[in-house]
ZADO-1210 file (C-alpha; in nm, 4 decimals, padded with zeros to 6 digits):
<atoms>
<atom x="06.5661" y="-02.2049" z="03.1509" code="UNK" pos="1"/>
<atom x="06.7142" y="-02.2123" z="03.4943" code="UNK" pos="2"/>
<atom x="06.9142" y="-01.9721" z="03.7066" code="UNK" pos="3"/>
<atom x="07.1386" y="-02.0435" z="03.9913" code="UNK" pos="4"/>
<atom x="06.8934" y="-02.0324" z="04.2502" code="UNK" pos="5"/>
<atom x="06.6387" y="-02.2462" z="04.0597" code="UNK" pos="6"/>
<atom x="06.4441" y="-02.5340" z="04.2368" code="UNK" pos="7"/>
<atom x="06.4602" y="-02.7291" z="03.9184" code="UNK" pos="8"/>
<atom x="06.7684" y="-02.9390" z="04.0243" code="UNK" pos="9"/>
<atom x="06.5212" y="-03.1919" z="04.1705" code="UNK" pos="10"/>
<atom x="06.3599" y="-03.3960" z="03.8887" code="UNK" pos="11"/>
<atom x="06.0512" y="-03.5977" z="03.9096" code="UNK" pos="12"/>
<atom x="06.0525" y="-03.8509" z="03.6228" code="UNK" pos="13"/>
<atom x="05.7148" y="-03.9793" z="03.5387" code="UNK" pos="14"/>
<atom x="05.7330" y="-04.2894" z="03.3477" code="UNK" pos="15"/>
<atom x="05.4663" y="-04.3943" z="03.0791" code="UNK" pos="16"/>
<atom x="05.3971" y="-04.7625" z="03.0174" code="UNK" pos="17"/>
<atom x="05.6559" y="-04.9113" z="02.7838" code="UNK" pos="18"/>
<atom x="05.8730" y="-04.6179" z="02.8239" code="UNK" pos="19"/>
<atom x="06.2124" y="-04.6164" z="02.6570" code="UNK" pos="20"/>
<atom x="06.4731" y="-04.7392" z="02.8838" code="UNK" pos="21"/>
<atom x="06.7619" y="-04.5919" z="02.6665" code="UNK" pos="22"/>
<atom x="06.6097" y="-04.2478" z="02.6854" code="UNK" pos="23"/>
<atom x="06.5308" y="-04.2666" z="03.0544" code="UNK" pos="24"/>
<atom x="06.8737" y="-04.4048" z="03.1653" code="UNK" pos="25"/>
<atom x="07.0483" y="-04.1414" z="02.9268" code="UNK" pos="26"/>
<atom x="06.8895" y="-03.8559" z="03.1351" code="UNK" pos="27"/>
<atom x="06.9480" y="-03.9817" z="03.4678" code="UNK" pos="28"/>
<atom x="07.3082" y="-04.1023" z="03.3929" code="UNK" pos="29"/>
<atom x="07.3922" y="-03.7411" z="03.2946" code="UNK" pos="30"/>
<atom x="07.2582" y="-03.6133" z="03.6141" code="UNK" pos="31"/>
<atom x="07.4510" y="-03.8783" z="03.8144" code="UNK" pos="32"/>
<atom x="07.7796" y="-03.8130" z="03.6352" code="UNK" pos="33"/>
<atom x="07.7251" y="-03.4374" z="03.7037" code="UNK" pos="34"/>
<atom x="07.7001" y="-03.5124" z="04.0799" code="UNK" pos="35"/>
<atom x="08.0161" y="-03.7403" z="04.0484" code="UNK" pos="36"/>
<atom x="08.2126" y="-03.4783" z="03.8548" code="UNK" pos="37"/>
<atom x="08.1104" y="-03.1983" z="04.0998" code="UNK" pos="38"/>
<atom x="08.1843" y="-03.4206" z="04.4036" code="UNK" pos="39"/>
<atom x="07.8394" y="-03.3498" z="04.5679" code="UNK" pos="40"/>
<atom x="07.4636" y="-03.4163" z="04.5168" code="UNK" pos="41"/>
<atom x="07.3737" y="-03.1056" z="04.3167" code="UNK" pos="42"/>
<atom x="07.1057" y="-03.2841" z="04.1203" code="UNK" pos="43"/>
<atom x="06.8458" y="-03.5357" z="04.2690" code="UNK" pos="44"/>
<atom x="06.5636" y="-03.7337" z="04.1123" code="UNK" pos="45"/>
<atom x="06.2792" y="-03.9604" z="04.1960" code="UNK" pos="46"/>
<atom x="06.0543" y="-04.1982" z="03.9957" code="UNK" pos="47"/>
<atom x="05.6979" y="-04.1619" z="03.9641" code="UNK" pos="48"/>
<atom x="05.4330" y="-04.3951" z="03.8128" code="UNK" pos="49"/>
<atom x="05.0655" y="-04.3793" z="03.7748" code="UNK" pos="50"/>
<atom x="04.9845" y="-04.6059" z="04.0675" code="UNK" pos="51"/>
<atom x="05.3342" y="-04.6102" z="04.2482" code="UNK" pos="52"/>
<atom x="05.3987" y="-04.9674" z="04.1214" code="UNK" pos="53"/>
<atom x="05.7069" y="-05.0758" z="03.8925" code="UNK" pos="54"/>
<atom x="05.6686" y="-04.9748" z="03.5301" code="UNK" pos="55"/>
<atom x="05.7809" y="-05.2073" z="03.2439" code="UNK" pos="56"/>
<atom x="05.9969" y="-05.0512" z="02.9803" code="UNK" pos="57"/>
<atom x="05.9666" y="-05.1246" z="02.6100" code="UNK" pos="58"/>
<atom x="06.2319" y="-05.3847" z="02.6477" code="UNK" pos="59"/>
<atom x="06.0473" y="-05.5585" z="02.9277" code="UNK" pos="60"/>
<atom x="06.2813" y="-05.4432" z="03.2236" code="UNK" pos="61"/>
<atom x="06.0993" y="-05.2996" z="03.5364" code="UNK" pos="62"/>
<atom x="06.1956" y="-04.9769" z="03.6973" code="UNK" pos="63"/>
<atom x="06.0711" y="-04.9299" z="04.0394" code="UNK" pos="64"/>
<atom x="05.8670" y="-04.6109" z="04.1194" code="UNK" pos="65"/>
<atom x="05.8953" y="-04.4239" z="04.4590" code="UNK" pos="66"/>
<atom x="05.5662" y="-04.2410" z="04.4410" code="UNK" pos="67"/>
<atom x="05.2291" y="-04.2349" z="04.2555" code="UNK" pos="68"/>
<atom x="05.0755" y="-03.9525" z="04.0655" code="UNK" pos="69"/>
<atom x="04.7996" y="-03.8701" z="04.3109" code="UNK" pos="70"/>
<atom x="05.0654" y="-03.8609" z="04.5874" code="UNK" pos="71"/>
<atom x="05.2883" y="-03.6120" z="04.3957" code="UNK" pos="72"/>
<atom x="04.9958" y="-03.3980" z="04.3054" code="UNK" pos="73"/>
<atom x="04.8817" y="-03.3650" z="04.6695" code="UNK" pos="74"/>
<atom x="05.2620" y="-03.2935" z="04.7732" code="UNK" pos="75"/>
<atom x="05.2758" y="-03.0392" z="04.4985" code="UNK" pos="76"/>
<atom x="04.9864" y="-02.8533" z="04.6461" code="UNK" pos="77"/>
<atom x="05.1454" y="-02.8397" z="04.9803" code="UNK" pos="78"/>
<atom x="05.5003" y="-02.7556" z="04.8879" code="UNK" pos="79"/>
<atom x="05.6672" y="-02.4243" z="04.8264" code="UNK" pos="80"/>
<atom x="05.9508" y="-02.5654" z="04.6133" code="UNK" pos="81"/>
<atom x="05.8546" y="-02.7676" z="04.3117" code="UNK" pos="82"/>
<atom x="06.0724" y="-03.0200" z="04.1072" code="UNK" pos="83"/>
<atom x="06.1006" y="-03.0282" z="03.7248" code="UNK" pos="84"/>
<atom x="05.8574" y="-03.2739" z="03.5928" code="UNK" pos="85"/>
<atom x="06.0003" y="-03.5157" z="03.3210" code="UNK" pos="86"/>
<atom x="05.7417" y="-03.7278" z="03.1240" code="UNK" pos="87"/>
<atom x="05.9332" y="-04.0214" z="02.9525" code="UNK" pos="88"/>
<atom x="05.7526" y="-04.1956" z="02.6971" code="UNK" pos="89"/>
<atom x="05.8475" y="-04.4192" z="02.4007" code="UNK" pos="90"/>
<atom x="05.7763" y="-04.4648" z="02.0200" code="UNK" pos="91"/>
<atom x="05.3957" y="-04.5072" z="02.0428" code="UNK" pos="92"/>
<atom x="05.1721" y="-04.2261" z="02.1323" code="UNK" pos="93"/>
<atom x="05.0284" y="-04.2703" z="02.4820" code="UNK" pos="94"/>
<atom x="04.6607" y="-04.2763" z="02.5572" code="UNK" pos="95"/>
<atom x="04.5025" y="-03.9707" z="02.7078" code="UNK" pos="96"/>
<atom x="04.5434" y="-03.9512" z="03.0813" code="UNK" pos="97"/>
<atom x="04.3383" y="-03.6621" z="03.2347" code="UNK" pos="98"/>
<atom x="04.4822" y="-03.6577" z="03.5766" code="UNK" pos="99"/>
<atom x="04.8396" y="-03.6459" z="03.4307" code="UNK" pos="100"/>
<atom x="04.7463" y="-03.3590" z="03.2019" code="UNK" pos="101"/>
<atom x="04.5869" y="-03.1809" z="03.4779" code="UNK" pos="102"/>
<atom x="04.9026" y="-03.2167" z="03.6958" code="UNK" pos="103"/>
<atom x="05.1150" y="-03.0869" z="03.4180" code="UNK" pos="104"/>
<atom x="04.8914" y="-02.7670" z="03.3922" code="UNK" pos="105"/>
<atom x="04.9309" y="-02.7212" z="03.7655" code="UNK" pos="106"/>
<atom x="05.2959" y="-02.7427" z="03.7368" code="UNK" pos="107"/>
<atom x="05.3020" y="-02.4932" z="03.4546" code="UNK" pos="108"/>
<atom x="05.0701" y="-02.2533" z="03.6599" code="UNK" pos="109"/>
<atom x="05.3473" y="-02.2796" z="03.9352" code="UNK" pos="110"/>
<atom x="05.6225" y="-02.2118" z="03.6802" code="UNK" pos="111"/>
<atom x="05.7803" y="-02.5373" z="03.7226" code="UNK" pos="112"/>
<atom x="06.0031" y="-02.6706" z="03.4573" code="UNK" pos="113"/>
<atom x="05.8545" y="-02.9287" z="03.2203" code="UNK" pos="114"/>
<atom x="06.0449" y="-03.1730" z="03.0221" code="UNK" pos="115"/>
<atom x="05.9133" y="-03.4199" z="02.7581" code="UNK" pos="116"/>
<atom x="06.1118" y="-03.7212" z="02.6323" code="UNK" pos="117"/>
<atom x="06.0109" y="-03.9237" z="02.3384" code="UNK" pos="118"/>
<atom x="05.6095" y="-03.9461" z="02.3264" code="UNK" pos="119"/>
<atom x="05.6466" y="-03.7442" z="02.6619" code="UNK" pos="120"/>
<atom x="05.6147" y="-03.4350" z="02.4377" code="UNK" pos="121"/>
<atom x="05.2776" y="-03.5631" z="02.2965" code="UNK" pos="122"/>
<atom x="05.1455" y="-03.5648" z="02.6406" code="UNK" pos="123"/>
<atom x="05.2777" y="-03.2048" z="02.6983" code="UNK" pos="124"/>
<atom x="05.1098" y="-03.0984" z="02.3930" code="UNK" pos="125"/>
<atom x="04.7784" y="-03.2580" z="02.4807" code="UNK" pos="126"/>
<atom x="04.7774" y="-03.1058" z="02.8079" code="UNK" pos="127"/>
<atom x="04.8081" y="-02.7505" z="02.6330" code="UNK" pos="128"/>
<atom x="05.1331" y="-02.6591" z="02.7965" code="UNK" pos="129"/>
<atom x="05.3263" y="-02.6635" z="02.4740" code="UNK" pos="130"/>
<atom x="05.1014" y="-02.4266" z="02.2803" code="UNK" pos="131"/>
<atom x="05.3099" y="-02.1671" z="02.0849" code="UNK" pos="132"/>
<atom x="05.6361" y="-02.3339" z="02.1865" code="UNK" pos="133"/>
<atom x="05.8982" y="-02.5059" z="02.0000" code="UNK" pos="134"/>
<atom x="05.9233" y="-02.8761" z="02.0626" code="UNK" pos="135"/>
<atom x="06.1584" y="-03.1555" z="01.9355" code="UNK" pos="136"/>
<atom x="05.9624" y="-03.4481" z="01.8076" code="UNK" pos="137"/>
<atom x="06.0978" y="-03.7826" z="01.6764" code="UNK" pos="138"/>
<atom x="06.1071" y="-03.7946" z="01.2904" code="UNK" pos="139"/>
<atom x="05.8741" y="-04.1049" z="01.2894" code="UNK" pos="140"/>
<atom x="05.6285" y="-03.9167" z="01.5245" code="UNK" pos="141"/>
<atom x="05.6542" y="-03.5928" z="01.3448" code="UNK" pos="142"/>
<atom x="05.3871" y="-03.6438" z="01.0762" code="UNK" pos="143"/>
<atom x="05.1031" y="-03.7138" z="01.3391" code="UNK" pos="144"/>
<atom x="05.2322" y="-03.4650" z="01.5861" code="UNK" pos="145"/>
<atom x="05.2103" y="-03.1937" z="01.3300" code="UNK" pos="146"/>
<atom x="04.8560" y="-03.3032" z="01.2222" code="UNK" pos="147"/>
<atom x="04.7248" y="-03.3194" z="01.5852" code="UNK" pos="148"/>
<atom x="04.9055" y="-03.0048" z="01.7360" code="UNK" pos="149"/>
<atom x="04.9358" y="-02.7380" z="01.4738" code="UNK" pos="150"/>
<atom x="04.9591" y="-02.4717" z="01.7415" code="UNK" pos="151"/>
<atom x="05.2945" y="-02.6241" z="01.8653" code="UNK" pos="152"/>
<atom x="05.6161" y="-02.5408" z="01.6579" code="UNK" pos="153"/>
<atom x="05.7282" y="-02.8952" z="01.6100" code="UNK" pos="154"/>
<atom x="06.0962" y="-02.9497" z="01.4797" code="UNK" pos="155"/>
<atom x="06.2718" y="-03.2679" z="01.3961" code="UNK" pos="156"/>
<atom x="06.5703" y="-03.1917" z="01.6183" code="UNK" pos="157"/>
<atom x="06.7500" y="-03.3802" z="01.8853" code="UNK" pos="158"/>
<atom x="06.6161" y="-03.1408" z="02.1601" code="UNK" pos="159"/>
<atom x="06.4734" y="-02.8056" z="02.2154" code="UNK" pos="160"/>
<atom x="06.4605" y="-02.5622" z="02.4967" code="UNK" pos="161"/>
<atom x="06.1941" y="-02.2854" z="02.4959" code="UNK" pos="162"/>
<atom x="06.1996" y="-02.0984" z="02.8196" code="UNK" pos="163"/>
<atom x="06.1076" y="-02.3363" z="03.1025" code="UNK" pos="164"/>
<atom x="06.0012" y="-02.6184" z="02.8464" code="UNK" pos="165"/>
<atom x="06.2559" y="-02.8784" z="02.7524" code="UNK" pos="166"/>
<atom x="06.1665" y="-03.1464" z="02.4798" code="UNK" pos="167"/>
<atom x="06.3676" y="-03.4256" z="02.3437" code="UNK" pos="168"/>
<atom x="06.3197" y="-03.6795" z="02.0576" code="UNK" pos="169"/>
<atom x="06.4526" y="-03.9781" z="02.2548" code="UNK" pos="170"/>
<atom x="06.7223" y="-04.2240" z="02.2012" code="UNK" pos="171"/>
<atom x="07.0517" y="-04.0945" z="02.3415" code="UNK" pos="172"/>
<atom x="06.9530" y="-03.7248" z="02.2944" code="UNK" pos="173"/>
<atom x="06.8332" y="-03.6854" z="02.6411" code="UNK" pos="174"/>
<atom x="07.2042" y="-03.7146" z="02.7503" code="UNK" pos="175"/>
<atom x="07.2848" y="-03.4234" z="02.5480" code="UNK" pos="176"/>
<atom x="06.9751" y="-03.2386" z="02.6723" code="UNK" pos="177"/>
<atom x="07.0609" y="-03.2746" z="03.0364" code="UNK" pos="178"/>
<atom x="07.4164" y="-03.1849" z="02.9648" code="UNK" pos="179"/>
<atom x="07.2955" y="-02.8553" z="02.8116" code="UNK" pos="180"/>
<atom x="07.1323" y="-02.7920" z="03.1407" code="UNK" pos="181"/>
<atom x="07.4467" y="-02.8750" z="03.3443" code="UNK" pos="182"/>
<atom x="07.6507" y="-02.6515" z="03.1021" code="UNK" pos="183"/>
<atom x="07.3960" y="-02.3752" z="03.2018" code="UNK" pos="184"/>
<atom x="07.4601" y="-02.4273" z="03.5801" code="UNK" pos="185"/>
<atom x="07.8438" y="-02.5162" z="03.5687" code="UNK" pos="186"/>
<atom x="08.0014" y="-02.4621" z="03.2513" code="UNK" pos="187"/>
<atom x="08.1712" y="-02.6357" z="02.9699" code="UNK" pos="188"/>
<atom x="08.4600" y="-02.7779" z="03.1855" code="UNK" pos="189"/>
<atom x="08.2139" y="-02.9731" z="03.3875" code="UNK" pos="190"/>
<atom x="08.0310" y="-03.1040" z="03.0831" code="UNK" pos="191"/>
<atom x="08.3727" y="-03.2125" z="02.9148" code="UNK" pos="192"/>
<atom x="08.4640" y="-03.3994" z="03.2171" code="UNK" pos="193"/>
<atom x="08.1223" y="-03.5673" z="03.2094" code="UNK" pos="194"/>
<atom x="08.1873" y="-03.6624" z="02.8581" code="UNK" pos="195"/>
<atom x="08.5206" y="-03.8033" z="02.9247" code="UNK" pos="196"/>
<atom x="08.3657" y="-04.0327" z="03.1960" code="UNK" pos="197"/>
<atom x="08.0958" y="-04.1430" z="02.9613" code="UNK" pos="198"/>
<atom x="08.3227" y="-04.1885" z="02.6580" code="UNK" pos="199"/>
<atom x="08.1022" y="-03.9469" z="02.4666" code="UNK" pos="200"/>
<atom x="08.2947" y="-03.7931" z="02.1756" code="UNK" pos="201"/>
<atom x="08.0568" y="-03.5109" z="02.1091" code="UNK" pos="202"/>
<atom x="07.7260" y="-03.3481" z="02.2404" code="UNK" pos="203"/>
<atom x="07.4494" y="-03.1910" z="02.0320" code="UNK" pos="204"/>
<atom x="07.3109" y="-02.8476" z="02.0984" code="UNK" pos="205"/>
<atom x="06.9622" y="-02.7485" z="02.1082" code="UNK" pos="206"/>
<atom x="06.8177" y="-02.7249" z="01.7532" code="UNK" pos="207"/>
<atom x="07.0729" y="-02.9775" z="01.6141" code="UNK" pos="208"/>
<atom x="06.9194" y="-03.2216" z="01.3620" code="UNK" pos="209"/>
<atom x="06.8225" y="-03.5866" z="01.4580" code="UNK" pos="210"/>
<atom x="06.8925" y="-03.7521" z="01.1313" code="UNK" pos="211"/>
<atom x="07.2392" y="-03.7556" z="00.9588" code="UNK" pos="212"/>
<atom x="07.2392" y="-03.4842" z="00.6769" code="UNK" pos="213"/>
<atom x="07.1332" y="-03.6414" z="00.3444" code="UNK" pos="214"/>
<atom x="07.4785" y="-03.6217" z="00.1892" code="UNK" pos="215"/>
<atom x="07.6144" y="-03.8180" z="00.4965" code="UNK" pos="216"/>
<atom x="07.3423" y="-04.0894" z="00.4718" code="UNK" pos="217"/>
<atom x="07.3811" y="-04.1583" z="00.1053" code="UNK" pos="218"/>
<atom x="07.7203" y="-04.0014" z="00.0176" code="UNK" pos="219"/>
<atom x="07.5817" y="-03.7351" z="-00.1985" code="UNK" pos="220"/>
<atom x="07.8323" y="-03.5305" z="-00.3895" code="UNK" pos="221"/>
<atom x="07.6169" y="-03.2640" z="-00.5698" code="UNK" pos="222"/>
<atom x="07.4812" y="-02.9650" z="-00.3755" code="UNK" pos="223"/>
<atom x="07.1959" y="-02.9208" z="-00.6386" code="UNK" pos="224"/>
<atom x="07.0643" y="-03.2714" z="-00.5481" code="UNK" pos="225"/>
<atom x="07.0641" y="-03.1917" z="-00.1767" code="UNK" pos="226"/>
<atom x="06.8897" y="-02.8625" z="-00.2292" code="UNK" pos="227"/>
<atom x="06.6067" y="-03.0170" z="-00.4351" code="UNK" pos="228"/>
<atom x="06.5640" y="-03.2805" z="-00.1825" code="UNK" pos="229"/>
<atom x="06.5330" y="-03.0353" z="00.1000" code="UNK" pos="230"/>
<atom x="06.2691" y="-02.8593" z="-00.1040" code="UNK" pos="231"/>
<atom x="06.0842" y="-03.1760" z="-00.1393" code="UNK" pos="232"/>
<atom x="06.1021" y="-03.2563" z="00.2326" code="UNK" pos="233"/>
<atom x="05.9601" y="-02.9102" z="00.2962" code="UNK" pos="234"/>
<atom x="05.6736" y="-02.9511" z="00.0515" code="UNK" pos="235"/>
<atom x="05.4965" y="-03.2887" z="00.1028" code="UNK" pos="236"/>
<atom x="05.1462" y="-03.1819" z="00.1578" code="UNK" pos="237"/>
<atom x="05.1529" y="-02.9744" z="-00.1593" code="UNK" pos="238"/>
<atom x="05.4037" y="-03.1189" z="-00.3837" code="UNK" pos="239"/>
<atom x="05.5910" y="-02.8762" z="-00.6203" code="UNK" pos="240"/>
<atom x="05.6225" y="-02.9271" z="-00.9822" code="UNK" pos="241"/>
<atom x="05.9676" y="-03.0603" z="-01.0984" code="UNK" pos="242"/>
<atom x="06.0168" y="-02.7613" z="-01.3073" code="UNK" pos="243"/>
<atom x="05.9680" y="-02.5471" z="-00.9917" code="UNK" pos="244"/>
<atom x="06.2213" y="-02.7560" z="-00.8151" code="UNK" pos="245"/>
<atom x="06.4640" y="-02.7389" z="-01.0982" code="UNK" pos="246"/>
<atom x="06.4408" y="-02.3624" z="-01.1067" code="UNK" pos="247"/>
<atom x="06.5611" y="-02.3366" z="-00.7485" code="UNK" pos="248"/>
<atom x="06.8729" y="-02.5471" z="-00.8424" code="UNK" pos="249"/>
<atom x="06.9750" y="-02.3323" z="-01.1356" code="UNK" pos="250"/>
<atom x="07.0375" y="-02.6337" z="-01.3654" code="UNK" pos="251"/>
<atom x="06.8309" y="-02.7729" z="-01.6486" code="UNK" pos="252"/>
<atom x="06.5598" y="-03.0478" z="-01.5912" code="UNK" pos="253"/>
<atom x="06.7870" y="-03.2863" z="-01.8044" code="UNK" pos="254"/>
<atom x="07.0872" y="-03.2347" z="-01.5774" code="UNK" pos="255"/>
<atom x="06.8744" y="-03.2802" z="-01.2538" code="UNK" pos="256"/>
<atom x="06.7303" y="-03.5974" z="-01.3777" code="UNK" pos="257"/>
<atom x="07.0846" y="-03.7266" z="-01.4587" code="UNK" pos="258"/>
<atom x="07.2144" y="-03.6288" z="-01.1285" code="UNK" pos="259"/>
<atom x="06.9267" y="-03.7968" z="-00.9271" code="UNK" pos="260"/>
<atom x="06.9930" y="-04.1205" z="-01.1268" code="UNK" pos="261"/>
<atom x="07.3668" y="-04.1050" z="-01.0798" code="UNK" pos="262"/>
<atom x="07.3530" y="-04.0027" z="-00.7057" code="UNK" pos="263"/>
<atom x="07.0230" y="-04.1629" z="-00.5856" code="UNK" pos="264"/>
<atom x="06.9611" y="-04.4393" z="-00.8391" code="UNK" pos="265"/>
<atom x="06.6044" y="-04.3067" z="-00.9345" code="UNK" pos="266"/>
<atom x="06.4214" y="-04.0162" z="-01.1006" code="UNK" pos="267"/>
<atom x="06.3349" y="-03.6954" z="-00.9107" code="UNK" pos="268"/>
<atom x="05.9715" y="-03.7917" z="-00.9336" code="UNK" pos="269"/>
<atom x="06.0188" y="-04.1235" z="-00.7946" code="UNK" pos="270"/>
<atom x="06.2247" y="-03.9862" z="-00.5068" code="UNK" pos="271"/>
<atom x="05.9602" y="-03.7215" z="-00.4287" code="UNK" pos="272"/>
<atom x="05.6925" y="-03.9968" z="-00.4425" code="UNK" pos="273"/>
<atom x="05.8837" y="-04.2259" z="-00.1859" code="UNK" pos="274"/>
<atom x="05.9167" y="-03.9316" z="00.0506" code="UNK" pos="275"/>
<atom x="05.5376" y="-03.8678" z="00.0457" code="UNK" pos="276"/>
<atom x="05.4660" y="-04.2330" z="00.0874" code="UNK" pos="277"/>
<atom x="05.7062" y="-04.2625" z="00.3767" code="UNK" pos="278"/>
<atom x="05.5148" y="-03.9852" z="00.5496" code="UNK" pos="279"/>
<atom x="05.1843" y="-04.1527" z="00.4694" code="UNK" pos="280"/>
<atom x="05.3122" y="-04.4853" z="00.6242" code="UNK" pos="281"/>
<atom x="05.4034" y="-04.3193" z="00.9339" code="UNK" pos="282"/>
<atom x="05.0712" y="-04.1611" z="00.9668" code="UNK" pos="283"/>
<atom x="04.9076" y="-04.4749" z="00.8995" code="UNK" pos="284"/>
<atom x="05.0789" y="-04.6667" z="01.1729" code="UNK" pos="285"/>
<atom x="05.0944" y="-04.3906" z="01.4300" code="UNK" pos="286"/>
<atom x="04.7378" y="-04.2257" z="01.3981" code="UNK" pos="287"/>
<atom x="04.3857" y="-04.3179" z="01.3471" code="UNK" pos="288"/>
<atom x="04.3339" y="-04.0553" z="01.0789" code="UNK" pos="289"/>
<atom x="04.0971" y="-04.1751" z="00.7784" code="UNK" pos="290"/>
<atom x="04.2910" y="-04.3022" z="00.4895" code="UNK" pos="291"/>
<atom x="04.1538" y="-04.0128" z="00.2631" code="UNK" pos="292"/>
<atom x="04.2784" y="-03.7559" z="00.5011" code="UNK" pos="293"/>
<atom x="04.6264" y="-03.9135" z="00.5039" code="UNK" pos="294"/>
<atom x="04.6233" y="-03.9141" z="00.1207" code="UNK" pos="295"/>
<atom x="04.5436" y="-03.5419" z="00.1175" code="UNK" pos="296"/>
<atom x="04.7943" y="-03.4641" z="00.3832" code="UNK" pos="297"/>
<atom x="05.0578" y="-03.6343" z="00.1685" code="UNK" pos="298"/>
<atom x="04.9819" y="-03.4530" z="-00.1506" code="UNK" pos="299"/>
<atom x="04.7630" y="-03.7245" z="-00.3373" code="UNK" pos="300"/>
<atom x="04.4766" y="-03.5990" z="-00.5564" code="UNK" pos="301"/>
<atom x="04.2602" y="-03.9028" z="-00.4668" code="UNK" pos="302"/>
<atom x="04.2290" y="-04.2079" z="-00.2396" code="UNK" pos="303"/>
<atom x="04.2700" y="-04.4285" z="-00.5264" code="UNK" pos="304"/>
<atom x="04.5754" y="-04.2930" z="-00.6614" code="UNK" pos="305"/>
<atom x="04.7307" y="-04.3071" z="-00.3127" code="UNK" pos="306"/>
<atom x="04.6091" y="-04.6724" z="-00.2504" code="UNK" pos="307"/>
<atom x="04.7722" y="-04.7844" z="-00.5788" code="UNK" pos="308"/>
<atom x="05.1076" y="-04.6092" z="-00.5129" code="UNK" pos="309"/>
<atom x="05.1208" y="-04.7236" z="-00.1647" code="UNK" pos="310"/>
<atom x="05.0445" y="-05.0955" z="-00.2565" code="UNK" pos="311"/>
<atom x="05.3235" y="-05.0806" z="-00.5119" code="UNK" pos="312"/>
<atom x="05.5728" y="-04.9507" z="-00.2480" code="UNK" pos="313"/>
<atom x="05.4604" y="-05.1424" z="00.0633" code="UNK" pos="314"/>
<atom x="05.2911" y="-05.4575" z="-00.0836" code="UNK" pos="315"/>
<atom x="04.9576" y="-05.4053" z="00.0867" code="UNK" pos="316"/>
<atom x="04.6678" y="-05.1743" z="00.0945" code="UNK" pos="317"/>
<atom x="04.7027" y="-04.8639" z="00.3081" code="UNK" pos="318"/>
<atom x="04.4422" y="-04.9913" z="00.5789" code="UNK" pos="319"/>
<atom x="04.6176" y="-05.3279" z="00.5887" code="UNK" pos="320"/>
<atom x="04.9280" y="-05.1485" z="00.7295" code="UNK" pos="321"/>
<atom x="04.7302" y="-05.1064" z="01.0652" code="UNK" pos="322"/>
<atom x="04.6675" y="-05.4634" z="01.0972" code="UNK" pos="323"/>
<atom x="04.8749" y="-05.6890" z="01.3350" code="UNK" pos="324"/>
<atom x="05.1973" y="-05.8181" z="01.1641" code="UNK" pos="325"/>
<atom x="05.0640" y="-06.1783" z="01.1293" code="UNK" pos="326"/>
<atom x="04.7515" y="-06.0677" z="00.9713" code="UNK" pos="327"/>
<atom x="04.9562" y="-05.8468" z="00.7152" code="UNK" pos="328"/>
<atom x="05.1765" y="-06.1605" z="00.6375" code="UNK" pos="329"/>
<atom x="04.8658" y="-06.3587" z="00.5719" code="UNK" pos="330"/>
<atom x="04.7349" y="-06.0921" z="00.3454" code="UNK" pos="331"/>
<atom x="05.0478" y="-06.0574" z="00.1561" code="UNK" pos="332"/>
<atom x="05.0844" y="-06.4356" z="00.1183" code="UNK" pos="333"/>
<atom x="04.7676" y="-06.4619" z="-00.0624" code="UNK" pos="334"/>
<atom x="04.8463" y="-06.1857" z="-00.3172" code="UNK" pos="335"/>
<atom x="04.8904" y="-06.2786" z="-00.6835" code="UNK" pos="336"/>
<atom x="05.2143" y="-06.4301" z="-00.7873" code="UNK" pos="337"/>
<atom x="05.2950" y="-06.1420" z="-01.0234" code="UNK" pos="338"/>
<atom x="05.2604" y="-05.8756" z="-00.7432" code="UNK" pos="339"/>
<atom x="05.4967" y="-06.0892" z="-00.5390" code="UNK" pos="340"/>
<atom x="05.7519" y="-06.0951" z="-00.8089" code="UNK" pos="341"/>
<atom x="05.7075" y="-05.7208" z="-00.8610" code="UNK" pos="342"/>
<atom x="05.7779" y="-05.6565" z="-00.4979" code="UNK" pos="343"/>
<atom x="06.0870" y="-05.8713" z="-00.5144" code="UNK" pos="344"/>
<atom x="06.2243" y="-05.7014" z="-00.8070" code="UNK" pos="345"/>
<atom x="06.1520" y="-05.3520" z="-00.6269" code="UNK" pos="346"/>
<atom x="06.3335" y="-05.4639" z="-00.3188" code="UNK" pos="347"/>
<atom x="06.6353" y="-05.5874" z="-00.5191" code="UNK" pos="348"/>
<atom x="06.6582" y="-05.2757" z="-00.6948" code="UNK" pos="349"/>
<atom x="06.6430" y="-05.0768" z="-00.3627" code="UNK" pos="350"/>
<atom x="06.9123" y="-05.3044" z="-00.2099" code="UNK" pos="351"/>
<atom x="07.1511" y="-05.2033" z="-00.5074" code="UNK" pos="352"/>
<atom x="07.0682" y="-04.8308" z="-00.3998" code="UNK" pos="353"/>
<atom x="06.9689" y="-04.8658" z="-00.0400" code="UNK" pos="354"/>
<atom x="06.8699" y="-04.5032" z="00.0164" code="UNK" pos="355"/>
<atom x="06.6796" y="-04.4397" z="-00.2850" code="UNK" pos="356"/>
<atom x="06.3540" y="-04.3940" z="-00.0883" code="UNK" pos="357"/>
</atoms>
């Protein structure tokens, strides 16, 4: 991404409304500690907002901006050297911003480094600067991102670097991503000293997964179960038949069913259904796709089948998941008593086996 003469040691952090303070501070702190370890100001940064005013983070804390988007665009046109532009977002997909997207395209045309953090990656994709590139997308945003931007190679990894494009899922992963950059410039010894100062026991590399491996999350002991679950996760839109899944594991159907019940507390079909419903739920709350399209994207043969399965799992109809929380609670409180009891029974069974879905 960078060479020793690169001008991308100056970073322009553009903060989207309700940006993730954790992700932003993780990135800046990696650069600050790099300067401290090196004993000189190798890296610099500035904060930019749409209008130059302070921006409220998702937790409500304000971060002061030193410049506005229009000022930076004008300065960019007049300057020979250009900073790396870092778009910092949060969990929710941001609204379209034509001026910001135009600026990002201008930066790409001038071969500036571009960085997306959290939903900042969505902004990069919407601007058309991530087409054909590999991007890290948070697992909760992954379903809608994949639907909206099929020409981007999305991955559920901590961060990705693809040439002069860096993308990051958020959380504390920006710390790892910027340390990767520091490693490129100054080597592993400097990175290790930064980690010592930050009390960071390990750093992730580009392409490392976001979520813990399945066997770590639920203490699985059998490789066949892990293999089948990985096959399920890779085939949510067009679900495979259980016999097809079993064939890849080299065990009989009865053996696989027994292993799933002992390891996960549910049948393979139940687990597969819950995976598809989780994807559907994420699409419902993070997109405006019609319910019918979401049902098809998650492998359901009809909207009615999807609605019934979703209501059984989440206690409300699919479209009600998009309502404000207080309205969903009101809807649920008016449900028949038997439905409420069934949900309680289901919740209790999942508490006994917390990672069954």
